[in-house]
N, C-alpha and C positions, 0 to 999 in steps of 0.2 A: 630675633625672637625665636624661642624654642617651640617646635611643633609638639602638640599634645596628642596622645593616642589613648582613646577611651572606648570601652565596650559598654553599650547600653543594652542590658539583657533583661528579659522578663517575658511573661505570658503574652498571648495575642490580645489585642485591644487595650494596650497600655499606653498608646500614643507615641511609640518609639519613632515611627516614620514621620509623624507630624513634627516631633521635636527636631529631627534631623533636617527637615525642610526649612523650618524656621531658623535654625542655626546657619544653614547654607546661605539663605537670603540675607543674613546679617553680615556676611563677608563680601568683599569686593568681587571675588570669583569663587565658584564652587562646582562640584561634580558629585552626583549620587548614582550608584549602581543598584538597579532594582531587579527582582527575579522574573518579572513578567512584562511582556510588551504592553499588555492591557494596563498594568499599574503605572508603567513609565508614561503612557499617554495621559493618564489621569493626573499624575504629578506635574507633567509638562503644562497641561492646561491651567493648573493652579499657579504655577510660576509665571506663566504668560499674563494671567489676570493681575498678578501683583507687580511684576517688573516690566511687562511689555514684551511683545513678540520679538523685537529686535535684540533683546538681551538673553533670550532663552533658546537653547538648542535641544533637539530631540534626536538621539542616535540609538537605533535598534537595528537588528538584522535586516528589516524590511522598510525602515523609514529613516531618512536623514534630513533633518531641517536644521541647518547650521548658518545663521546669519553672520555676516562679516564681523559684527561687534558683539558676538555672543559672550556672555560672562558666566552663565549657569548652564551646565551640561547635564541633562537628564537622560540616562542610558539604561539599557539592559546590561547586566554584569559582563556578558560576553563582548559587548560593543563598546565598553569604556575605552576611550583613546589613551593609551599609556604614555603618549608623547606630549600630552597637554598638562601643563602645570597649573594647579589651582590652589587658592588659599585653603579651601575646605574640601574634604573628600569623605563620603559615607558609603558603606557597603551594607545593603539590607539583606535580612534573612541569611545570616552567615552560617546557620546550621545546615544549609544546603551544600556545604562543603563535603557532606557525607555522600551525596548523590553519585552513583556510579558513572553517569555520563557527563554531568555538568560540574561535579564537585571540584575537579582539579582547577577549574577557572576561578571559583570562589576562593579556593586555597591560595592561588597565585595572587589574587587581589588582597587577601588578608595579609599575606607576607610582604607584598611589595608596593601596593598603592598607598601613597601618603599625600596629605595636604601640607602645604608649606606652613600653615598655622594650626590646623586642627584636623584630626581624622577620627571618625566615629565608625564602630562596628556594631551593627544592630542585629539582634536575633534572640533565640531562645536561651534560657538560663542553663540549658544542658551543655552549652559550649564553654562555660566558665573554667572547669578544670583543664580542658585541653588548651585553651588560650594561655593559661598560666604555664603549662608544660612547654609551650613554644618559646618561652622566654623573650617575649616581644617588648617587655617593659610597659605593659598595658595596664591602665587603670580601669576597674570595672565599677559600673553603677547599676544597681538592681532597681527595676521598675515594678511596683506593685499594682495589681489590678484594683481599680476603685469600685467595681461592681462584682457581685457574686455570680458564680456559674453553677447551676443546679441540675442534677440528673432527674428526669421526670419519667423514665421508662418508655414503654412501647405505646404508640398511639396509632389507630387506623388513619389512613390518609383522609378518609371522609370525615374524620373527627378533628382534624388539625385546626388550630386556631389561626386567625389572621396574622400577618407579618411573620410567616414561617418560611424558612429555607429548607428544601429537601435536597439532600446530597446523594447522588448516584455516581457510578463510575464507568458507564458506557452510554453512548448516544441512544441505543435502543431502550435502555432503562429510563433515561431522562425523558424521552418522547412518550413512553408508555405512561409514566407518572403524570406528565403534563396533560396528556389526553384525558386521563381520569379526572384531574382537577378541573379541566374545562367542562366536563359533563356534570361534575358534582358541585363545583365552587365558582363556576363562571369564567375561569381562565387562570393562566400562570405565565410568568416571564421565564425565559430559558437563557442560562448563561453557561457557556463551555469555553475551555481554553482555546478550542479550534476556531471560535468566532473571531471576526475582525473587531478591532476597537469600535468601529462605527456601529456594527450590529450589536455588540455587547452594550454600548452606551444607550442605544435606542431601547433595548430590552430592559435595562436597569431603570431607565427613565419611566417606563410604564409602571414598574413596581414602586419606585420612589414617589411617583405622583398619586398613587392609590388607585390607578386604573385597574390593576390586579393586586391581589393581596398575598400571592404566593410566588416564590421563585424556585425553580428547579435548576440545580447547578451541579457541576463536577467539582473535584477538589480544588479547582482554580479559585474558588471562593475563599480558600484558606490563606491565600497569599496577599493579604492587605487590601482587597477590594472593599471600599467603604459602602456599606449597606445598612439601612435601618432594620435590622433583623432582631426579633425578640427571642426566637428559638431556632435551633438547628436540629433537624432529625436526619438520621442516616437510613437510607434505603438499602445500603450494602456497606460492608466493611472489608471488601476485597477488591483489588484492582489489578489490571494488567500493566506492568511497568515497562513494557517493551520487550521483555524477555520471558516473563512467566507471570502467572496469576499468583498473588500473594496477599496475605492479610495485612491490613494497616497496623502500624505500630501504635502503642498508646500515645506517643508524642505526636504522631501525625493526626490521630483522632483529636487530640487536644488542640492542635493548631486550627483544625476546622471548627470544632465545637466552640472554640473561643470567639468566633465571629458573632455569636449571640450576645446581645446586650450592647449598649453604647455608653462609654464613659462611666457615669454613675448609675445607669439603668441596668438592672440585673438581667441575666440571660439564662436560657434553659437549653438542654440538649437531651436527645433520646433516640429511639429507633422507630421505624415504621416499615410497612410492607413485609418482605421476607427476611429482613435483617435480624440476626439473632441478638438477644439482649446482651448488653455489656455485663461482663463479670463484675462482681462487687468491688474487687480490688482495683479493676481498671477504672470504673467510673469514679471511685473515690480519688484515685490519682489525678484524674482529669479535673475534678472539682478543686483539688488542692494544688494543681499545677506541679506535681511531683513526677519527674520522668528520669529514666536512666541517663547518666551523663554520656556525652559523646566521647568514645575512647580512641577513635582514629578518623582521619579525614583523607579524601582522595588527593593525590599529588601527581604532577607530571613534570618531568625535567623540562626546564625552559631554555637550557643551553643546548639547542639542537644543532646537529651536524647536517648541513644541506649539501655536502660534497657529492653524495650519491643517494639513490633511493634506499639502498641497503643500509648505508650509514645513518640515514635519518631514522629508519625503523629501529636500528640498534640503539640510537640515542634516546628514542622515545621509551624504550624498554628499560633504561637505566634506573635502578632503584634510588631512593632518596637517602638512604643511610640512617633515617630516623624512623623508629618503630611506629610512631603515630601518623606518619605520612606515607600512605600506601599507594601503589600504582595499580590501576585496573587495566590489564592488557586487552580486555574485551570492550573497551569504549568504542562506540560506533565509528568515529572518525579513524581510529587506528586500524580497526577491522577492515574498513573500506580501503585504506592505504595498502594494507597487505594484499587485498584482492587485486589492486592495481599491479602489484609486483608479480602476481600469478597470471595476469591477463597477457595473452600472447601479443595483442595489439599494442600494449604499453610496455610490458616487460620489466624485469627486475634490474636491468643494466642501465637505467637512466642515470646520467651524471650531469654535474653543473648546477650551481646554486639556483639559477633562474628557473630551470626546468623542474628541479625538485621542489622548490618553493611553490611553483604553480600547481603541481600535483597535490601537495599538502593543502593548499587553499581549496582545491576542488574536493578533497576528501572531507573537509570540515563543513561542507554544505549541509545544513540541518535537514532532517527528515520531516519536512512539513506535512507530507502526505501520510505519515505513519504507515508506510508500506512494509516495514520490517527490514532487517538487515539485507536480505537478498534482493528484495524489490528496490530498496534505496540504492544498493550498490549498482544495479543495472542502470539506473538513471545517471549516477555519477560516472560510471565507466563510459557511457555514451557521450557525456559531455567531455570527458577526458580525451576521447579519440579526436575531438575537434579542437580542444583547447590545450593539449599537452605542450605545444610549442608556445613559449611566453609571448611571442608576437602574434599569435592567432587570436581571432575575435569571432564571436557569434555574428553571423550576417544579419542585416536588417530584414532581408526577405524571409530568412528562416524563422526569426523571432516573430515576425508579423503573422506568419501562418500559425505558429503555436498560440499566439494571443488571440487570434480570430476564433480559434476553437474554444477558447475559454471565456470569450466576451459575451456570449449569449446569456441572458438572465431569465430565460423562460422556463427553466426546469423546476422540478420539485425541490423539497428541502434537501434530500440526500445529494442530488446532483449539484445544487448550489454550494453545498458544503464541500463537495469534492472539487468543484471549480475554484473555490476560495483557497483550499489547501494547495492546489496546483499553482495558482497565480502567486502565492507567497514564495514559491521557488524562484519564479522569474522576477519578482520584486526584489528578492535578495540578490539575484544576478545583476539586476539593473543598477544596484548600488556598488557593484564592483567595476570601476571604470576600465580595468584591464581585461574584462571579459567581453565587452560589447563594442560595436563600432560607434554608436551614438548613445552613451549611457543616459545623458540628460533627457533625451527624447523618450527613452523607455521608462525612466523613472516616472514621468508624468503619465505615460500611457498605462503602466501597471497600476498606478494609484487610481487612475480614472476607472479602470476595470474593477479593481477591488471595491471602490465606493459603490459602483453600480450593482455588483453582486451582493454587497453588504445590505444595500437598501432592499434589493429583491428578497434576500433571505429574511430580513426583519419582517417584511410584508408577508412572506409565506409562513413564518413562525406565528405571527399574530393571527393570520387567517385560520391557521390550524388549531392553535391552542387558546385563542381568545374568542368568545362567542359574542361578536359584535354584529349588529345589523348594518348592512351596507346598502346604499341607494345607487341606482343606476339611472343615468340620463338617457331617455328614449327620444330619438328624433322622429318627427312626423313630416311626411311630405304631402303637399297639396296637389291634387290632380289638376292638370291644366289641359285646355283644349288642344294646344299645339305644343308638343314636347320638343325642346331643343336640347340636343345631347352634345357633350364635349368630353374629351379624354385628355387628361393632363399627362405630361411626361413621366410622372411618378406612378401612373396607373390608376389614378382616381377617376371614376366615371361620374359625371354630373349630368343631371337633366334639369333644365331651367335653373341652373345654379345650385341645385341640391345634390348632395352626394348620394348616389344610388347604388354604388358598388365599387369594387376594386379589381384590377387585373393583377393577379399574383402569378408570376411565371407565365404560364399559358392558360390559366384558368380564371374566368370571370366569376367573382363572388358578389352577388347582389346583397344589399342590406335589407331588401324587402322580401317577403315570402312570395316566391314566384307562383305559388298556387292561387293567390288572389288575382282578381281581374286587374287591379292596379299594378301589381307586381309584374304580370305578364306584359302589360303594355309598356312599362318602363324598360324592361329587359329587351323587348323587341326593338325599341327605339335606340337602345345603347349598342346593340350588336353591330349596327352599321358603322359605328366609330371604332369598334373593337377589331374588326377583321383586318384593316390595314396595319394596325399595331401588331397583331399576331403574326402576320406575314413578315414584318420587319424583325420581330424577335426570333422567329424561326431562322431567319437568315443570320442573325447574330450568333445563334447557337451553332449553326453549321460551320461558321468560321472562327469559333472561339478557341483560345489557347487552352492547354490542359489545366492550368491553375484556375480557370473560371468555373470548373465543376467541382462538386463535393458529394460524396456518398454519405448519407446519414444513417443512423442506427436502424431505421425502419426499412432500409433497402431502397430508399428514394434517392434520385440524383437531383441535386440542387444547382441552380444557376442564378447568380445574383441574389442569393438568399432565399429563393423560392423553389419549390419542387416542380421540375419540368418533365421528369421521367421516373419510371419505376421498374425495378428488376422483376422478371417473371421466371417461372419454372422452366427449365430447359431439359435437354437429354440427361444431364447429370449436374451435380452441384457446381462443377467447375465450368459449366457452359450455360450460364443463365441467359434468358432473353431480355430484351429492353423494349418497353412500351412507353410512348409519350403520354404525359398526363395533361389533359386539356387540349386546346386548339381544335376542338371538334367542329368549330365554325368555319374552318378553312378546308381547301381541297386536300385529298391525301397526297398528291404530288408535292404540295408545299411542305408537308411534314417529313417526307422520306429522307431528305438530306440531313435534317436535324437529328432524326433518329439514328441515322448511320454514324453521325459524328459522336453522339453519346455512346454508341456501341463501341466505336474505336477507342474512345477515352477509357471506357471500362476495361477493355482488353489490355490497354497499356498500363492501367492501374493495377490490374491483377498480375501482370507480368512483373511490375516493379515490386509489389508487396509479397506475392506468392510465386517468386521466380522458380523455385524448385518444382512446385505443383504444375506451373504452366509448362515447363519443359517436359515433364512426364506426360501430361494430358494432351497438350496441343502440338508439341514438337517431337513427340514419340522418343524422348531421350531414353526411356526405360527399355526400348528395344535393343540397346547396345549391351544390356545386361544378360546374363545367362543363369538358368537354373534357379536356385534358391534365392539369389540376390534379386533377380527380376521379379519373382513373386512377392518378395518382401517389399520392394519398392512400390508395387501397385497396391499392396495392402496399406501402406502409409498413405498413398494417394486416396484410397477409398475411405480411410478412417478420418483423414484431415490433418493430423499432426503427429500421432504416435501410435504404436502397436505394443501391447503388453505381451512380452515374450516369456513370462513366467509359466504359462500353461504348456506351450509346446517347445520353447527354447530353440528355435531355429538359429538364433544368433550363435549358439555354441557349435553349429555345424558349418558356419561360413568359413571359407578359406581366407587367408590374408589378402589374396588377390581380389576376392569378391568384396571384402570390406573396403579396399581401396577404390574399387569401381563405384561402390555406393557413395563413398566419401566424395569422389569426384563430381557426383551429381548433387551434392549438398545434403546427403543423408548420413545418419549415424546408426550403427547397429551394435548393441552391447549385449549383456547377459540378462538385463532386466527389460529393456525396451529398445525398439527401433523408432527413430523419430527424425523429423526434419527440423533442425535448429532454427532456421529462419521462420518457421511457422509458429514458434513459441514467443515471438516478439509481440508486444501489445497490438501493433497495427495489424499484424497478420492474424492474430487471434480474433480481433474484431471483424476483419474481412471474412474469415471462415465462418464465424457465427452468423453474419449477415447472409452469406451465400447459402449456408445450410438451412437457415430459417426460410429463405425464399423457396428453396427446393422442397422443403417439408410443408410449407404453407402454414407454419405455426412458429411461435417464438422459440428461439434456440438459446440455451443458457450460455453465458460468457463468464469465464473465470475472473476473479479479481485481478486487476492489472498489476503485473509484477510480482504476484504472490508465489513464493516458493512452495507453499502448500496452503490448503484451506479446509475447514471442516465441511463434512458432507451432511446434508440434512435429510437424506432419503429421497430427494427428488432428482438426483443426477443419474441418468442412465449411462451405461458404459460407453455408448457411442458419443455422448456429449463430452465425457472425460477425454476420450481419445482425440476428438476433434479439437479440444483445447490444449492438447499436449500433456495430459495428466494421467496418472495411474492411481487406482484405488488401493489404499493401504488402511484397512480397517475403516475407521470413521473419518479418515482424511484422504484428500486427493493430493498427490505429490507430483510436481512437474517432472517429466520424464528425464531431462538431462540431470536434474539434481538427484533423482532416484539412482541414476547410474553413478553419480559422484559419491553418494552415500554408500552404495553397494561396494564401490572400490575402497572406501575408507574402512568399512566393516571387514572386507577381505584382508586388508592390510593388517588390521589388528589381530585377526585370527592367525595370519601368517606369522606375526611377531610373537604370538603366545606359544608357550611350550607345552600346552595341553589342549585338548579338544574344547574345553570350556574356556571362555575368554571374557574379559571385561569390556564393556562399551560405555564410555562416558556420556553423560547427559549433554555435554558440550556439543556433541555431534548433532543434536537436534537443531542447532542453528543452521546447519547446512540446508535443511529443508524448511526452516522457519516453523518448527513444530513445537507447540506447548508441551509441557511435561506430561499432562494428563493423557495425551494421545500417543506419546512416544513408544510405549510398549506395543501398541497395535501396529505401529509402523514397522518396528523390528520384526514382529511376527510375520508381516507381509514379505519380509526377506527370507522367510523360512527358518527364523530363529525361535528358540524356546528357552524359558528360564532354566538355568542349570543349577543355580545356587541362590538362595534367598537369605536375607538377614532374618534371624529367628524372631527378633523383637518387632521390627518395623515392617516385615514382609517385603522390603525393597529388594529388587533383583540385584545381586552382586555380580554374577557371572551368567553368560549366555552360551548357548550351543546351537548348532544346526539341528533342527528337529529331524526325526527319522523320516518323516514325510513332509518335506518342505514345500511341496507344491501338489496340487490336486492329483496330477497324473503320475506322480513319482512313487515307485514301489521300493521300499527299503530292502536291501539285499542282506541276507544273513551272511556272516563270515563263511568262507568255503568249508572250513573244517567242521562247522556246525550244521551243514546242510545234510538232511537225511539222504543216504545213498540208495537209490532204487535198484532193484535187481535188473540184470540185462534181460531184455525181452527176447524171446525166441521168434524166428520168422513166423509171421501170421498171428502172433500173440498180441493181445491188447496191451498197451503201455500200462505200467503199474500206477496206482494212485499214491500221491505224495501227501503225507500229513493229513490224511483223511479228506483231502480236497477233491476237486474235480479232476478229470483225466488230464494229464500233461505228460508229454514225452520227456524222457530223462535227458539231462545235458550230455552232449557229445562234443567231440572236437570239430564236428562239421558245423558250418554256419547255419544259424536258424533261418528257415525260409521266411520271406516277407509275405504278408497277405496282399494279394493283388486284386483290387476291385474289378468288377466286370467292366469291360471296355465300353466307353461311351463316345459318341460322335462329338468332336470338338470343332467349333467354328475357328478356322485358321486365322480369320481377321480379328478375332477378339483380343483385346490387350491382355486378357488373362489366359491366353492359350498356353503360355509358358508354365502355368501351374501344373500341367499334366506331367512335366518332367522335373518336378521339384525334388523328389526323393533322390538322394545320392546313391551310388552303388553300395551294396552291402559290404562292409569291410570284413576282412577275415578275422577270426576270433582273436588272434594274437594282437591285433591292432584295436580291439574294442576297449576304449578307455574305461567303460563301466565294469568290465570283467577283470581288467588288469590293475585298476587303481587300488593302491593300498591305503588304508586310513592313516592319517598323519599321527605320528607318535607311537606306532606299533600296532600289533594285532589286537583285535577285540574292540576297537573304537569305531563308533558309527561314522560312516562316510556321508557327507552332505550330498543330497541329490544333485545339487549344482553348486559350483563355487565361483566366486567373482575373480576375474583377473583383469589387470589393466588393459585398456583398449590396445589392440594391435596397431 
C-alpha cells in the first residue's frame, strides 16, 4: 500500500488538529507531533478517553507515559521518537519551521517523518508555496473557516464583554490586567506557557465553567488550546523572543486573533489598554486570512560528525545547499556547545563519539527558566562538569538537595512560578536515564513536586485574581478544672485531648491568645511537657551533621524544617553573630552547646561558599600581598564581589606578578573591574545578600540568578551592585566578569580596525544578555561615543573612544598643538596657559606628586597597606600617557584607557 502525504492548510479554528486526531485513531497505530506540552497533554487526555490509557503514550521533554502496548503516540515535535514506525503520522503547526530556535526540528520532521500509510502536515496556508518548492510530492487541501472574524477596534478593559480573552506578552502585564479585572469584573483566569498543564487546566476549567468570564493569556493561547472565546483583544503587540523585543507579524496576530469564535460561531478581535490600533491594511488581512507566504525555513544538518567536539561544531555549521533551507548559527543549543568548547574545564579537545554525544545532549537542555543565553549556559556548564564522562551520573544525594529546595509550596506567585520553571529542568533530566543513578525514582519525585507546586500556584492565582469569599474553621476549647497535658513526637501539644499549640523548632506556638486568662492557664500547663523536649532537641542540634542545617533567605538557620537560630550583626559583614530562636524555657547552659554547633556550621558554610572572602577576612591571606594588590584585595572584600575600576584604573598599574598573586587568592583584576569569580555564583550572591542584610538590619537587593545583565530601576545603590558583582552601565547592571569579556571583545575590534572609528556588531550584546534598547548606553559606559550615524535611521554605524572616556580622564592635546609658555625667570610667577589658572610649564623633570599630611595609621588594621599603595613616580620617558602615540598616525584622539587581554 502506498503511503499518502497531504498538507491540510488553513486559518486558525478550522478543525485541522481535530481532523488529524480522528484520522490517527482510525488507523491501527499513529503518532502526532504538537507544538506545546499543554496541547499534547490535552490531546493525550482525549485519546485516552477514546482508546483507553493502555493504548495511548504521552512523550514530551518533561513527561513520558509509555504503556507496553501503546499504539498512539502523542508528542511534542522535539520528542517524537524517530525509531517508532506508525501507520499514521501528523505534524501540527508546520509554519513554526520559521522559528529561529525550534524551526530546524519542524523542518526535519517535515522532510523525514512519514507514516507507513498516511502522513499529514497541518498549518497555515502561508506554507503552501514553500512545500511545493521542496518537491516532496505533497498533496494540499485547503480548509476554509466556517465563521467570520471581525475587527471591532479598541475597547477599555472595564468595558469588555463577557467571554473575552485578553492577550499580553509579559507576566507583569498579565498580572496587572488580571488584577484590574478582579476589581472591576469579579475575576479572571490566567493562562501562560510557563504554567504546568495541571495549573493551566485548573485555570481554564474556571473559565469554561463560567466561574469567571475573562481569561488573560500570553500568545500560548494561539497554539491550538481549545477555549470558548467570543473575542480576543490585544493588550500589546510586541514581545521579547529571547533575543530582542520585536513587533508581532500580521500572521502571528492572525494566529492569535483566530482563536475567537468556535466552528460556526463568529469571533471578534481588537485592542485594549495601551496597545496601538491595528492599521487598516493589517486588520483587513487578518479578517481575510491573507498573509505573506513563507519564503524560507530553518534547517540543521542531521548527518553530524561526533568524532570530536570541533568536528561536531563544523558539521552543525554545514549549509543545506538549498536557498529555502537556512541554518541559524545562533540557535541556543549550538551557542551553548561553542561555550563548552571555550570553557577551560571542558575544553575544545574532547574526542570520542560517546563523550561528544554526551556534551551535545547536555547542550540541548531547554532553557525552562528563561534565564537568557548566559544564565542558561552557566547551568549547562555546571552540569557538564559532572556529566561530561558518559559513565557519570548525578548522585541521588545531590539531586535530593536540589529538589528539597524546590519542594516547598508556601511562596507567592512569583516564587512558585520560579520553582515550577526550575523543577522542569530536573523533570527533563529525570527522563534521561543516562544522567541519573535512579531515573525511575526521580521521575515520580519530580512529578509529585510539580503537581504540588501546580496546585499551590492555582490556589495562589485564584486567591489573588478571583474575589471569592472563603470560610475558616475556628476550633474552641472548653476550660477544664484539671488540665492534662501531652506532647506528641511531632510537636503537637494537647491539653485534655485538645490541640493547644505546636512546638516548631525551639519555639512553642499556642493556638490560643496568651493574653486571655484561659490562654495563660493552658500555656502554663503545657510548658511542663515542653521543657524535656526542648532539652532533647538542643542535644540533637549540638550533635547534628552539617546537612541537617539550612540558611533561609531571611538570615534564619533551619533545622528539621523549622527556624532554630538567627544571624545577628557582627563586627563586619563577614563576621555575623548567631542567636538561638526560642528555648527560653530552659537554662542558658542547655542552650550554649547548640548555639556553638550552629556557629561552627555557619563558619563552615561561609568557608565553602565564600572561600576567597573567608581566606581574606579570617585567614589573613591578603597579608601575603603587597602594595596596590593588597589594597585592591581588601577593597573587593569590603565591597562583596567586585570593584569598579573605571574611575581610578588601578588595574592598569598592577604588575604581572601582582596579578598572579591576586589570581592565586581567587581574585581577578582587569581594566574595567576587579572581582572575585566565586562570589558571582548564585549561591555566593545569595549568601552575600543575606550577610549584608543582617549587617545593615534591612533587606539587601539580590540580582536575578544567572543574569549576565539586568535593567536598573533607580533603586540599586552602588554598594548593592558591587556586592552582587555587577557594574553600572547606564540603565543596566552588567556582571563584572562579562564586562571584562565585552571590553576585551571591543578592544579586539578596535585593534583590528584600520582607523580610530570602528564598527561594533549588535551581536556582541549577547555577551552581557543586553537588549538592543540599552546597548548604546552600555557601550558609552566603556568610554565609547558614536563616530558615524546612518543619515536616514540615525543608527550608529561606527564608534570611537570618547575624548573623556571616564570622569577623571583629561584629554591631552597633541604635543605640537599645545601652547608653549615662555621660560620663567628665577622668582617669577609661572605663566598662565590658555587663559586658565596658574600651572607650571612642562619640563623634562618628573612632576612632583601631592603628598597628603601624615596621619597616624593603626598597624593592626587590615587596611594599613593602603598607606603604601602609590607606586614610585616613573621617570618621564617611561610615562605611557606622555609617550603613547595615537593609533593610525598623528592627530587622532588617544583613548583615556584601552583594553588589553588579561596578563
